[in-house]
Residue, then its C-alpha position, 0 to 999 in steps of 0.5 A: m721550600l718557600s716561594e721567593t715571595d714568602r721568603r721576602k715576607i719573612y725577611v720584611g717581618f724579621m726586619r720589622y720585628l727587630s726594628n720594633l725591639r730596637e735591636p741592631l742587626a749587623l747584616t746588610k739587607p741583602h745578607l739578611l735575605l741570603a740568610v733567610n734563603a739559606t735557612d729555608d734551604w737548610i730546613d728543606g734539606n734536613a727534613a728527613s733527618y728531623n723526621s728520623a730524630l722524632p720518636v716513632q709514634a710522632r714520626t708515624n702519627m703526626t702530619a708534616s704540618q704538625k711536625t713543622l709546628l712542633f719544630c717551630a714551638v721548640a725554636l720559639m721557646r729557645v728565644s722566649v716563652n713570651f714569644l712562644r705565647s704570642v704565637f701559640g697562646g697558653v703554654d703554661g699547662 
């Protein structure tokens, strides 16, 4: 679980990201922070389920950080390949 400071960093970064895109968000700032908190809580509460869903070779050979990065890569690709590239670099191999 992330610290309150780290959750606030996500909240601020998310607001800035959407603002830079000029993409409206139909939430108040307090509700967005609650959504960040709920997302972090969900990730923490479902880590065992995610780990169980991975193939046994990944489950047993990847570190917790690598599994988290894999999860993030898949989630970022659902948004945009360019977004994924901005975080992971070359993805067209």
